[in-house]
Every structure is written in structure tokens, then in C-alpha cells.
Biopython code that builds the backbone (N, CA, C, O; Angstrom):
import numpy as np
from Bio.PDB.StructureBuilder import StructureBuilder

atoms = [
    (1, "UNK", "N", (13.742, 17.790, 30.209)),
    (1, "UNK", "CA", (12.868, 18.925, 29.475)),
    (1, "UNK", "C", (11.547, 18.563, 30.030)),
    (1, "UNK", "O", (11.208, 17.430, 30.372)),
    (2, "UNK", "N", (10.912, 19.524, 30.080)),
    (2, "UNK", "CA", (9.172, 19.595, 31.030)),
    (2, "UNK", "C", (8.433, 20.498, 29.915)),
    (2, "UNK", "O", (8.929, 21.272, 29.096)),
    (3, "UNK", "N", (6.994, 20.124, 30.165)),
    (3, "UNK", "CA", (6.089, 21.110, 29.450)),
    (3, "UNK", "C", (4.666, 20.868, 30.049)),
    (3, "UNK", "O", (4.401, 20.053, 30.932)),
    (4, "UNK", "N", (3.773, 21.736, 29.404)),
    (4, "UNK", "CA", (2.362, 21.605, 30.289)),
    (4, "UNK", "C", (1.738, 20.546, 29.680)),
    (4, "UNK", "O", (1.912, 20.360, 28.475)),
    (5, "UNK", "N", (0.957, 19.741, 30.407)),
    (5, "UNK", "CA", (0.104, 18.813, 29.520)),
    (5, "UNK", "C", (-1.273, 19.400, 30.432)),
    (5, "UNK", "O", (-1.216, 20.054, 31.474)),
    (6, "UNK", "N", (-2.395, 18.992, 29.764)),
    (6, "UNK", "CA", (-3.988, 18.970, 30.176)),
    (6, "UNK", "C", (-4.097, 17.964, 31.368)),
    (6, "UNK", "O", (-3.832, 16.762, 31.341)),
    (7, "UNK", "N", (-4.515, 18.661, 32.348)),
    (7, "UNK", "CA", (-4.898, 17.525, 33.570)),
    (7, "UNK", "C", (-6.198, 16.773, 32.970)),
    (7, "UNK", "O", (-6.959, 17.392, 32.226)),
    (8, "UNK", "N", (-6.421, 15.478, 33.298)),
    (8, "UNK", "CA", (-7.575, 14.730, 32.612)),
    (8, "UNK", "C", (-8.846, 15.355, 33.610)),
    (8, "UNK", "O", (-8.779, 15.471, 34.834)),
    (9, "UNK", "N", (-9.805, 15.655, 32.896)),
    (9, "UNK", "CA", (-11.318, 15.908, 33.444)),
    (9, "UNK", "C", (-11.706, 16.895, 32.316)),
    (9, "UNK", "O", (-11.139, 17.124, 31.247)),
    (10, "UNK", "N", (-12.900, 17.445, 32.889)),
    (10, "UNK", "CA", (-13.758, 18.277, 31.918)),
    (10, "UNK", "C", (-13.164, 19.623, 31.877)),
    (10, "UNK", "O", (-13.254, 20.275, 30.837)),
    (11, "UNK", "N", (-12.435, 20.202, 33.133)),
    (11, "UNK", "CA", (-12.049, 21.259, 33.231)),
    (11, "UNK", "C", (-10.602, 21.454, 32.631)),
    (11, "UNK", "O", (-9.705, 20.624, 32.781)),
    (12, "UNK", "N", (-10.449, 22.823, 31.829)),
    (12, "UNK", "CA", (-9.330, 22.861, 31.224)),
    (12, "UNK", "C", (-8.162, 23.337, 32.214)),
    (12, "UNK", "O", (-8.275, 24.476, 32.667)),
    (13, "UNK", "N", (-7.334, 22.767, 32.497)),
    (13, "UNK", "CA", (-6.091, 23.044, 33.867)),
    (13, "UNK", "C", (-5.031, 22.210, 33.096)),
    (13, "UNK", "O", (-5.115, 21.182, 32.423)),
    (14, "UNK", "N", (-3.870, 23.135, 33.485)),
    (14, "UNK", "CA", (-2.592, 22.537, 32.883)),
    (14, "UNK", "C", (-1.601, 22.086, 34.223)),
    (14, "UNK", "O", (-1.354, 22.699, 35.261)),
    (15, "UNK", "N", (-1.250, 21.040, 33.841)),
    (15, "UNK", "CA", (0.086, 20.525, 34.875)),
    (15, "UNK", "C", (1.482, 20.484, 33.964)),
    (15, "UNK", "O", (1.669, 20.242, 32.772)),
    (16, "UNK", "N", (2.403, 20.838, 35.089)),
    (16, "UNK", "CA", (3.791, 20.732, 34.455)),
    (16, "UNK", "C", (4.498, 19.476, 34.388)),
    (16, "UNK", "O", (4.919, 19.138, 35.494)),
    (17, "UNK", "N", (4.728, 18.785, 33.583)),
    (17, "UNK", "CA", (5.365, 17.359, 33.734)),
    (17, "UNK", "C", (6.650, 17.092, 32.995)),
    (17, "UNK", "O", (6.925, 17.886, 32.095)),
    (18, "UNK", "N", (7.468, 16.110, 33.230)),
    (18, "UNK", "CA", (8.519, 15.949, 32.545)),
    (18, "UNK", "C", (8.164, 15.339, 31.287)),
    (18, "UNK", "O", (7.020, 14.896, 31.182)),
    (19, "UNK", "N", (9.087, 15.233, 30.166)),
    (19, "UNK", "CA", (9.025, 14.923, 28.712)),
    (19, "UNK", "C", (8.694, 13.146, 28.913)),
    (19, "UNK", "O", (7.872, 12.564, 28.206)),
    (20, "UNK", "N", (9.359, 12.582, 29.809)),
    (20, "UNK", "CA", (8.872, 11.286, 30.229)),
    (20, "UNK", "C", (8.072, 11.075, 31.186)),
    (20, "UNK", "O", (8.485, 10.965, 32.340)),
    (21, "UNK", "N", (6.646, 10.973, 30.829)),
    (21, "UNK", "CA", (5.870, 10.938, 32.066)),
    (21, "UNK", "C", (4.710, 10.138, 31.917)),
    (21, "UNK", "O", (4.281, 10.002, 30.771)),
    (22, "UNK", "N", (4.130, 9.592, 32.837)),
    (22, "UNK", "CA", (2.974, 8.996, 32.617)),
    (22, "UNK", "C", (1.809, 9.817, 33.652)),
    (22, "UNK", "O", (2.018, 10.244, 34.787)),
    (23, "UNK", "N", (0.419, 9.881, 32.783)),
    (23, "UNK", "CA", (-0.751, 10.661, 33.346)),
    (23, "UNK", "C", (-0.912, 10.180, 34.503)),
    (23, "UNK", "O", (-0.913, 10.993, 35.427)),
    (24, "UNK", "N", (-1.099, 8.721, 34.825)),
    (24, "UNK", "CA", (-1.784, 8.306, 36.044)),
    (24, "UNK", "C", (-0.489, 8.544, 37.454)),
    (24, "UNK", "O", (-0.909, 8.493, 38.610)),
    (25, "UNK", "N", (0.633, 8.728, 37.262)),
    (25, "UNK", "CA", (1.830, 8.926, 38.113)),
    (25, "UNK", "C", (1.884, 10.264, 38.505)),
    (25, "UNK", "O", (2.321, 10.615, 39.601)),
    (26, "UNK", "N", (1.393, 11.138, 37.523)),
    (26, "UNK", "CA", (1.166, 12.674, 37.921)),
    (26, "UNK", "C", (-0.177, 13.091, 38.386)),
    (26, "UNK", "O", (-0.317, 13.719, 39.436)),
    (27, "UNK", "N", (-1.188, 12.746, 37.606)),
    (27, "UNK", "CA", (-2.166, 13.360, 38.045)),
    (27, "UNK", "C", (-3.133, 12.449, 38.875)),
    (27, "UNK", "O", (-4.186, 12.869, 39.354)),
    (28, "UNK", "N", (-2.774, 11.429, 38.976)),
    (28, "UNK", "CA", (-3.760, 10.417, 39.848)),
    (28, "UNK", "C", (-4.688, 9.663, 39.014)),
    (28, "UNK", "O", (-5.370, 8.767, 39.509)),
    (29, "UNK", "N", (-4.764, 9.994, 37.678)),
    (29, "UNK", "CA", (-5.946, 9.266, 36.916)),
    (29, "UNK", "C", (-5.352, 9.102, 35.489)),
    (29, "UNK", "O", (-4.311, 9.669, 35.159)),
    (30, "UNK", "N", (-6.119, 8.241, 34.604)),
    (30, "UNK", "CA", (-5.820, 8.218, 33.351)),
    (30, "UNK", "C", (-6.659, 9.050, 32.456)),
    (30, "UNK", "O", (-7.830, 9.238, 32.785)),
    (31, "UNK", "N", (-6.175, 9.598, 31.308)),
    (31, "UNK", "CA", (-6.787, 10.828, 30.459)),
    (31, "UNK", "C", (-8.054, 9.957, 29.996)),
    (31, "UNK", "O", (-8.091, 8.745, 29.786)),
    (32, "UNK", "N", (-9.124, 10.947, 29.889)),
    (32, "UNK", "CA", (-10.055, 10.373, 29.364)),
    (32, "UNK", "C", (-10.102, 9.982, 27.600)),
    (32, "UNK", "O", (-9.258, 10.441, 26.830)),
    (33, "UNK", "N", (-10.798, 9.417, 27.320)),
    (33, "UNK", "CA", (-10.721, 9.042, 25.595)),
    (33, "UNK", "C", (-11.447, 10.350, 25.032)),
    (33, "UNK", "O", (-12.052, 11.118, 25.780)),
    (34, "UNK", "N", (-11.339, 10.539, 23.661)),
    (34, "UNK", "CA", (-11.808, 11.487, 22.970)),
    (34, "UNK", "C", (-13.552, 11.245, 22.932)),
    (34, "UNK", "O", (-14.275, 12.234, 23.053)),
    (35, "UNK", "N", (-14.162, 9.849, 22.754)),
    (35, "UNK", "CA", (-15.357, 9.639, 22.543)),
    (35, "UNK", "C", (-16.299, 10.065, 24.048)),
    (35, "UNK", "O", (-17.492, 10.370, 24.079)),
    (36, "UNK", "N", (-15.248, 9.960, 25.340)),
    (36, "UNK", "CA", (-15.777, 10.337, 26.457)),
    (36, "UNK", "C", (-16.103, 12.045, 26.518)),
    (36, "UNK", "O", (-17.035, 12.566, 27.131)),
    (37, "UNK", "N", (-15.142, 12.686, 25.768)),
    (37, "UNK", "CA", (-15.416, 14.158, 25.989)),
    (37, "UNK", "C", (-16.615, 14.402, 24.914)),
    (37, "UNK", "O", (-17.584, 15.095, 25.223)),
    (38, "UNK", "N", (-16.508, 13.865, 23.789)),
    (38, "UNK", "CA", (-17.650, 14.125, 22.833)),
    (38, "UNK", "C", (-18.967, 13.674, 23.192)),
    (38, "UNK", "O", (-19.941, 14.150, 22.609)),
    (39, "UNK", "N", (-19.113, 12.713, 24.185)),
    (39, "UNK", "CA", (-20.589, 12.360, 24.647)),
    (39, "UNK", "C", (-20.680, 13.509, 25.731)),
    (39, "UNK", "O", (-21.745, 14.110, 25.871)),
    (40, "UNK", "N", (-19.765, 13.766, 26.367)),
    (40, "UNK", "CA", (-20.188, 14.717, 27.619)),
    (40, "UNK", "C", (-20.672, 16.142, 26.890)),
    (40, "UNK", "O", (-21.743, 16.688, 27.157)),
    (41, "UNK", "N", (-19.755, 16.622, 25.980)),
    (41, "UNK", "CA", (-20.239, 17.680, 25.153)),
    (41, "UNK", "C", (-21.475, 17.614, 24.620)),
    (41, "UNK", "O", (-22.139, 18.645, 24.723)),
    (42, "UNK", "N", (-22.065, 16.518, 23.979)),
    (42, "UNK", "CA", (-23.183, 16.422, 23.401)),
    (42, "UNK", "C", (-24.125, 16.555, 24.711)),
    (42, "UNK", "O", (-24.969, 17.448, 24.632)),
    (43, "UNK", "N", (-24.110, 15.995, 25.591)),
    (43, "UNK", "CA", (-25.144, 15.920, 26.811)),
    (43, "UNK", "C", (-25.473, 17.419, 27.434)),
    (43, "UNK", "O", (-26.554, 17.873, 27.809)),
    (44, "UNK", "N", (-24.318, 17.953, 27.415)),
    (44, "UNK", "CA", (-24.470, 19.562, 27.962)),
    (44, "UNK", "C", (-24.657, 20.431, 27.071)),
    (44, "UNK", "O", (-24.644, 21.643, 27.290)),
    (45, "UNK", "N", (-24.876, 19.831, 25.828)),
    (45, "UNK", "CA", (-25.064, 21.082, 24.694)),
    (45, "UNK", "C", (-23.923, 22.050, 23.977)),
    (45, "UNK", "O", (-24.039, 23.025, 23.235)),
    (46, "UNK", "N", (-22.834, 21.398, 24.490)),
    (46, "UNK", "CA", (-21.594, 22.454, 24.021)),
    (46, "UNK", "C", (-21.149, 22.157, 22.664)),
    (46, "UNK", "O", (-20.493, 21.130, 22.488)),
    (47, "UNK", "N", (-21.446, 22.996, 21.592)),
    (47, "UNK", "CA", (-21.035, 22.636, 20.249)),
    (47, "UNK", "C", (-19.844, 23.160, 19.821)),
    (47, "UNK", "O", (-19.603, 23.278, 18.619)),
    (48, "UNK", "N", (-18.840, 23.586, 20.936)),
    (48, "UNK", "CA", (-17.849, 24.360, 20.666)),
    (48, "UNK", "C", (-16.612, 23.302, 19.677)),
    (48, "UNK", "O", (-15.663, 23.765, 19.045)),
    (49, "UNK", "N", (-16.906, 22.122, 19.770)),
    (49, "UNK", "CA", (-15.684, 21.167, 19.153)),
    (49, "UNK", "C", (-16.533, 20.472, 17.771)),
    (49, "UNK", "O", (-16.083, 19.638, 16.986)),
    (50, "UNK", "N", (-17.684, 21.013, 17.768)),
    (50, "UNK", "CA", (-18.366, 20.734, 16.285)),
    (50, "UNK", "C", (-18.542, 21.505, 15.078)),
    (50, "UNK", "O", (-18.853, 22.695, 15.130)),
    (51, "UNK", "N", (-18.378, 20.950, 14.100)),
    (51, "UNK", "CA", (-18.490, 21.611, 12.842)),
    (51, "UNK", "C", (-19.908, 21.867, 12.322)),
    (51, "UNK", "O", (-20.682, 20.917, 12.438)),
    (52, "UNK", "N", (-20.334, 22.885, 11.822)),
    (52, "UNK", "CA", (-21.733, 22.934, 10.958)),
    (52, "UNK", "C", (-21.212, 22.318, 9.569)),
    (52, "UNK", "O", (-20.090, 22.371, 9.065)),
    (53, "UNK", "N", (-22.324, 21.755, 9.145)),
    (53, "UNK", "CA", (-22.218, 21.099, 7.788)),
    (53, "UNK", "C", (-21.659, 22.037, 6.805)),
    (53, "UNK", "O", (-20.832, 21.678, 5.967)),
    (54, "UNK", "N", (-22.093, 23.207, 6.900)),
    (54, "UNK", "CA", (-21.558, 24.459, 5.658)),
    (54, "UNK", "C", (-20.127, 24.232, 5.830)),
    (54, "UNK", "O", (-19.456, 24.060, 4.813)),
    (55, "UNK", "N", (-19.534, 24.206, 7.040)),
    (55, "UNK", "CA", (-18.125, 24.229, 7.171)),
    (55, "UNK", "C", (-17.401, 23.230, 6.684)),
    (55, "UNK", "O", (-16.299, 23.442, 6.180)),
    (56, "UNK", "N", (-17.949, 21.981, 6.779)),
    (56, "UNK", "CA", (-17.539, 20.754, 6.279)),
    (56, "UNK", "C", (-17.453, 20.703, 4.762)),
    (56, "UNK", "O", (-16.419, 20.494, 4.128)),
    (57, "UNK", "N", (-18.844, 20.950, 4.179)),
    (57, "UNK", "CA", (-18.916, 20.990, 2.767)),
    (57, "UNK", "C", (-17.724, 22.039, 2.119)),
    (57, "UNK", "O", (-17.099, 21.787, 1.089)),
    (58, "UNK", "N", (-17.551, 23.252, 2.939)),
    (58, "UNK", "CA", (-16.636, 24.236, 2.403)),
    (58, "UNK", "C", (-15.120, 23.585, 2.244)),
    (58, "UNK", "O", (-14.373, 23.789, 1.288)),
    (59, "UNK", "N", (-14.853, 22.807, 3.326)),
    (59, "UNK", "CA", (-13.496, 22.337, 3.496)),
    (59, "UNK", "C", (-13.383, 21.043, 2.244)),
    (59, "UNK", "O", (-12.295, 20.819, 1.715)),
    (60, "UNK", "N", (-14.361, 20.423, 1.947)),
    (60, "UNK", "CA", (-14.250, 19.484, 0.765)),
    (60, "UNK", "C", (-14.345, 20.295, -0.651)),
    (60, "UNK", "O", (-14.034, 19.659, -1.658)),
    (61, "UNK", "N", (-14.683, 21.425, -0.773)),
    (61, "UNK", "CA", (-14.314, 22.105, -1.983)),
    (61, "UNK", "C", (-13.048, 22.230, -1.964)),
    (61, "UNK", "O", (-12.509, 21.999, -3.047)),
    (62, "UNK", "N", (-12.318, 22.540, -1.040)),
    (62, "UNK", "CA", (-10.828, 23.173, -1.130)),
    (62, "UNK", "C", (-10.159, 21.800, -1.477)),
    (62, "UNK", "O", (-9.428, 21.618, -2.450)),
    (63, "UNK", "N", (-10.547, 20.760, -0.449)),
    (63, "UNK", "CA", (-9.789, 19.434, -0.647)),
    (63, "UNK", "C", (-9.800, 18.599, -1.907)),
    (63, "UNK", "O", (-8.892, 18.145, -2.603)),
    (64, "UNK", "N", (-11.198, 18.540, -1.983)),
    (64, "UNK", "CA", (-11.526, 17.544, -3.308)),
    (64, "UNK", "C", (-10.832, 17.937, -4.682)),
    (64, "UNK", "O", (-10.617, 16.933, -5.360)),
    (65, "UNK", "N", (-10.568, 18.699, -5.065)),
    (65, "UNK", "CA", (-9.312, 19.126, -6.563)),
    (65, "UNK", "C", (-8.144, 18.727, -6.030)),
    (65, "UNK", "O", (-7.518, 18.160, -6.926)),
    (66, "UNK", "N", (-7.388, 18.735, -4.790)),
    (66, "UNK", "CA", (-6.103, 18.219, -4.595)),
    (66, "UNK", "C", (-6.314, 16.548, -4.389)),
    (66, "UNK", "O", (-5.400, 15.790, -4.714)),
    (67, "UNK", "N", (-7.377, 16.113, -3.919)),
    (67, "UNK", "CA", (-7.261, 14.744, -3.977)),
    (67, "UNK", "C", (-7.463, 13.979, -5.369)),
    (67, "UNK", "O", (-6.941, 12.908, -5.679)),
    (68, "UNK", "N", (-8.379, 14.799, -6.183)),
    (68, "UNK", "CA", (-8.401, 14.399, -7.738)),
    (68, "UNK", "C", (-7.058, 14.369, -8.426)),
    (68, "UNK", "O", (-6.747, 13.398, -9.115)),
    (69, "UNK", "N", (-6.124, 15.565, -8.236)),
    (69, "UNK", "CA", (-4.756, 15.200, -8.819)),
    (69, "UNK", "C", (-4.281, 14.318, -8.380)),
    (69, "UNK", "O", (-3.916, 13.479, -9.204)),
    (70, "UNK", "N", (-4.055, 14.044, -7.084)),
    (70, "UNK", "CA", (-3.127, 12.813, -6.687)),
    (70, "UNK", "C", (-3.839, 11.578, -6.975)),
    (70, "UNK", "O", (-3.214, 10.566, -6.657)),
    (71, "UNK", "N", (-5.008, 11.396, -7.506)),
    (71, "UNK", "CA", (-5.354, 10.199, -7.990)),
    (71, "UNK", "C", (-4.841, 9.878, -9.390)),
    (71, "UNK", "O", (-4.601, 8.739, -9.790)),
    (72, "UNK", "N", (-4.682, 11.143, -10.181)),
    (72, "UNK", "CA", (-4.335, 11.077, -11.450)),
    (72, "UNK", "C", (-2.863, 11.050, -11.717)),
    (72, "UNK", "O", (-2.379, 10.398, -12.642)),
    (73, "UNK", "N", (-2.096, 11.847, -10.799)),
    (73, "UNK", "CA", (-0.918, 11.874, -10.608)),
    (73, "UNK", "C", (-0.087, 11.369, -9.436)),
    (73, "UNK", "O", (0.424, 12.232, -8.722)),
    (74, "UNK", "N", (0.111, 10.118, -9.150)),
    (74, "UNK", "CA", (0.723, 9.598, -7.876)),
    (74, "UNK", "C", (1.952, 10.351, -7.642)),
    (74, "UNK", "O", (2.591, 10.826, -8.581)),
    (75, "UNK", "N", (2.300, 10.475, -6.437)),
    (75, "UNK", "CA", (3.560, 11.180, -6.029)),
    (75, "UNK", "C", (4.740, 10.208, -6.471)),
    (75, "UNK", "O", (4.585, 9.005, -6.679)),
    (76, "UNK", "N", (5.981, 10.922, -6.589)),
    (76, "UNK", "CA", (7.074, 10.314, -7.433)),
    (76, "UNK", "C", (7.847, 10.309, -5.965)),
    (76, "UNK", "O", (7.862, 11.211, -5.126)),
    (77, "UNK", "N", (8.569, 8.836, -5.914)),
    (77, "UNK", "CA", (9.770, 8.935, -4.732)),
    (77, "UNK", "C", (9.359, 9.361, -3.351)),
    (77, "UNK", "O", (10.157, 9.750, -2.499)),
    (78, "UNK", "N", (7.812, 9.244, -3.157)),
    (78, "UNK", "CA", (7.167, 9.355, -1.787)),
    (78, "UNK", "C", (7.483, 8.546, -0.697)),
    (78, "UNK", "O", (6.957, 7.438, -0.800)),
    (79, "UNK", "N", (8.235, 8.715, 0.435)),
    (79, "UNK", "CA", (9.011, 7.841, 1.200)),
    (79, "UNK", "C", (7.672, 7.059, 2.295)),
    (79, "UNK", "O", (7.733, 7.064, 3.525)),
    (80, "UNK", "N", (6.675, 6.514, 1.577)),
    (80, "UNK", "CA", (5.482, 6.097, 2.149)),
    (80, "UNK", "C", (6.140, 4.713, 2.956)),
    (80, "UNK", "O", (7.158, 4.092, 2.652)),
    (81, "UNK", "N", (5.218, 4.470, 4.052)),
    (81, "UNK", "CA", (5.535, 3.251, 4.825)),
    (81, "UNK", "C", (4.244, 2.909, 5.388)),
    (81, "UNK", "O", (3.207, 3.559, 5.519)),
    (82, "UNK", "N", (4.654, 1.428, 5.765)),
    (82, "UNK", "CA", (3.321, 0.582, 6.143)),
    (82, "UNK", "C", (2.926, 1.260, 7.915)),
    (82, "UNK", "O", (3.660, 1.735, 8.781)),
    (83, "UNK", "N", (1.349, 0.990, 7.858)),
    (83, "UNK", "CA", (0.644, 1.528, 9.131)),
    (83, "UNK", "C", (1.434, 0.788, 10.239)),
    (83, "UNK", "O", (1.690, -0.379, 9.941)),
    (84, "UNK", "N", (1.881, 1.202, 11.459)),
    (84, "UNK", "CA", (2.084, 0.596, 12.694)),
    (84, "UNK", "C", (3.672, 0.318, 12.634)),
    (84, "UNK", "O", (4.243, -0.391, 13.464)),
    (85, "UNK", "N", (4.335, 0.974, 11.529)),
    (85, "UNK", "CA", (5.893, 1.117, 11.676)),
    (85, "UNK", "C", (6.244, 2.368, 12.211)),
    (85, "UNK", "O", (5.431, 3.252, 12.482)),
    (86, "UNK", "N", (7.516, 2.441, 12.368)),
    (86, "UNK", "CA", (8.133, 3.679, 12.838)),
    (86, "UNK", "C", (8.077, 4.591, 11.722)),
    (86, "UNK", "O", (8.467, 5.728, 11.989)),
    (87, "UNK", "N", (7.672, 4.371, 10.479)),
    (87, "UNK", "CA", (7.973, 5.414, 9.514)),
    (87, "UNK", "C", (8.961, 5.150, 8.451)),
    (87, "UNK", "O", (9.596, 4.097, 8.501)),
    (88, "UNK", "N", (9.193, 6.131, 7.337)),
    (88, "UNK", "CA", (10.137, 5.834, 6.536)),
    (88, "UNK", "C", (11.578, 6.088, 6.867)),
    (88, "UNK", "O", (11.791, 6.939, 7.730)),
    (89, "UNK", "N", (12.691, 5.428, 6.265)),
    (89, "UNK", "CA", (14.037, 5.637, 6.669)),
    (89, "UNK", "C", (14.479, 6.934, 6.050)),
    (89, "UNK", "O", (15.668, 7.167, 6.263)),
    (90, "UNK", "N", (13.796, 7.913, 5.284)),
    (90, "UNK", "CA", (14.200, 9.192, 5.359)),
    (90, "UNK", "C", (13.892, 10.052, 6.354)),
    (90, "UNK", "O", (14.615, 11.034, 6.526)),
    (91, "UNK", "N", (12.657, 9.804, 7.253)),
    (91, "UNK", "CA", (12.509, 10.276, 8.560)),
    (91, "UNK", "C", (13.744, 10.169, 9.414)),
    (91, "UNK", "O", (14.103, 11.156, 10.055)),
    (92, "UNK", "N", (14.328, 9.194, 9.461)),
    (92, "UNK", "CA", (15.432, 8.884, 10.324)),
    (92, "UNK", "C", (16.800, 9.768, 9.595)),
    (92, "UNK", "O", (17.567, 10.500, 10.221)),
    (93, "UNK", "N", (16.847, 9.511, 8.312)),
    (93, "UNK", "CA", (18.098, 10.418, 7.785)),
    (93, "UNK", "C", (17.899, 11.752, 7.881)),
    (93, "UNK", "O", (18.864, 12.505, 7.747)),
    (94, "UNK", "N", (16.542, 12.284, 8.142)),
    (94, "UNK", "CA", (16.397, 13.726, 7.944)),
    (94, "UNK", "C", (16.929, 14.230, 9.513)),
    (94, "UNK", "O", (17.589, 15.261, 9.643)),
    (95, "UNK", "N", (16.609, 13.495, 10.494)),
    (95, "UNK", "CA", (16.967, 13.754, 11.930)),
    (95, "UNK", "C", (18.551, 13.808, 12.028)),
    (95, "UNK", "O", (19.127, 14.802, 12.469)),
    (96, "UNK", "N", (19.152, 12.783, 11.629)),
    (96, "UNK", "CA", (20.372, 12.698, 11.505)),
    (96, "UNK", "C", (21.304, 13.332, 11.146)),
    (96, "UNK", "O", (22.433, 13.259, 11.632)),
    (97, "UNK", "N", (20.823, 14.302, 9.908)),
    (97, "UNK", "CA", (21.409, 15.261, 9.533)),
    (97, "UNK", "C", (22.010, 16.410, 10.573)),
    (97, "UNK", "O", (23.073, 16.999, 10.376)),
    (98, "UNK", "N", (21.151, 16.619, 11.699)),
    (98, "UNK", "CA", (21.446, 17.349, 12.596)),
    (98, "UNK", "C", (21.852, 16.947, 13.847)),
    (98, "UNK", "O", (21.689, 17.591, 14.884)),
    (99, "UNK", "N", (22.455, 15.727, 13.722)),
    (99, "UNK", "CA", (22.783, 14.790, 14.760)),
    (99, "UNK", "C", (21.862, 14.196, 15.812)),
    (99, "UNK", "O", (22.227, 13.708, 16.882)),
    (100, "UNK", "N", (20.527, 14.312, 15.330)),
    (100, "UNK", "CA", (19.809, 13.777, 16.298)),
    (100, "UNK", "C", (18.969, 12.645, 15.599)),
    (100, "UNK", "O", (19.024, 12.509, 14.377)),
    (101, "UNK", "N", (18.083, 11.727, 16.499)),
    (101, "UNK", "CA", (17.264, 10.537, 16.275)),
    (101, "UNK", "C", (15.902, 10.760, 17.041)),
    (101, "UNK", "O", (15.674, 11.402, 18.067)),
    (102, "UNK", "N", (15.249, 10.184, 16.396)),
    (102, "UNK", "CA", (13.781, 9.970, 17.192)),
    (102, "UNK", "C", (13.866, 9.022, 18.178)),
    (102, "UNK", "O", (14.730, 8.158, 18.026)),
    (103, "UNK", "N", (13.063, 8.974, 19.305)),
    (103, "UNK", "CA", (12.827, 8.520, 20.666)),
    (103, "UNK", "C", (11.850, 7.487, 20.379)),
    (103, "UNK", "O", (10.638, 7.703, 20.390)),
    (104, "UNK", "N", (12.369, 6.385, 20.126)),
    (104, "UNK", "CA", (11.348, 5.163, 20.039)),
    (104, "UNK", "C", (11.078, 4.171, 21.309)),
    (104, "UNK", "O", (11.830, 3.388, 21.889)),
    (105, "UNK", "N", (9.594, 4.540, 21.527)),
    (105, "UNK", "CA", (9.466, 3.942, 22.945)),
    (105, "UNK", "C", (8.637, 2.429, 22.450)),
    (105, "UNK", "O", (8.157, 2.256, 21.329)),
    (106, "UNK", "N", (8.614, 1.448, 23.551)),
    (106, "UNK", "CA", (7.986, 0.346, 23.387)),
    (106, "UNK", "C", (6.277, 0.831, 23.240)),
    (106, "UNK", "O", (5.725, 1.775, 23.805)),
    (107, "UNK", "N", (5.772, -0.025, 22.418)),
    (107, "UNK", "CA", (4.151, -0.054, 22.574)),
    (107, "UNK", "C", (3.682, -0.953, 23.382)),
    (107, "UNK", "O", (2.468, -1.048, 23.562)),
]
sb = StructureBuilder()
sb.init_structure("model")
sb.init_model(0)
sb.init_chain("A")
sb.init_seg("    ")
for serial, (resi, resn, name, xyz) in enumerate(atoms, 1):
    if name == "N":
        sb.init_residue(resn, " ", resi, " ")
    sb.init_atom(name, np.array(xyz, "f"), 0.0, 1.0, " ", f" {name:<3s}", serial, name[0])
structure = sb.get_structure()
């Protein structure tokens, strides 16, 4: 299976890669971190990826009531899992219903 991935760098260019690929093998360099892009956008004055304070505040108006309910009524039978693990068994069971399984890569 193949798909398009963003070629590392400041330009938006796509390159076709196999599902099992390494950026450096295909593009000759490793991808930049989000911070590199953030700092670059700041230096050139590009606010495309930034949100105005009014947008952030409007988002909290929508989300805060949901968080308040979750504090009062914790979810029942929620398949939570510890950070850094592969997830709850229920996720594996969901995939297994269709005869599939998650592809687990070494970290």
C-alpha cells in the first residue's frame, strides 16, 4: 500500500511512499519538528497556523461544559489505558471482529 507524504521542508510538496517507509530513505532528510515550523512561521510573519484569542475563547465556551459534566459523571466501563502502552484490549477486540489486527512497531 502506498500514500502521499509531505516532503520535509518549508514548501508543501508531496511524495509517494510505501506504507512502511523512512523519511530519510525516501526524501534524503529527516522531517523537521513542529517547533521548527512554528519558529519559521513566526519569523516570516505567517499567522496561518495560529488562532486568534477570540477563537480560543469561543472553543473553551463549547468545551468547558463537557469537561464539567465529565468531572461530575465519570465514564462507566471506559476502556482507558496507561500512557506509553499499545492501548486497551478493547481496541484489539474491535479490530479482531473484522479479522484484522493493529500493526505494532518497535519504539
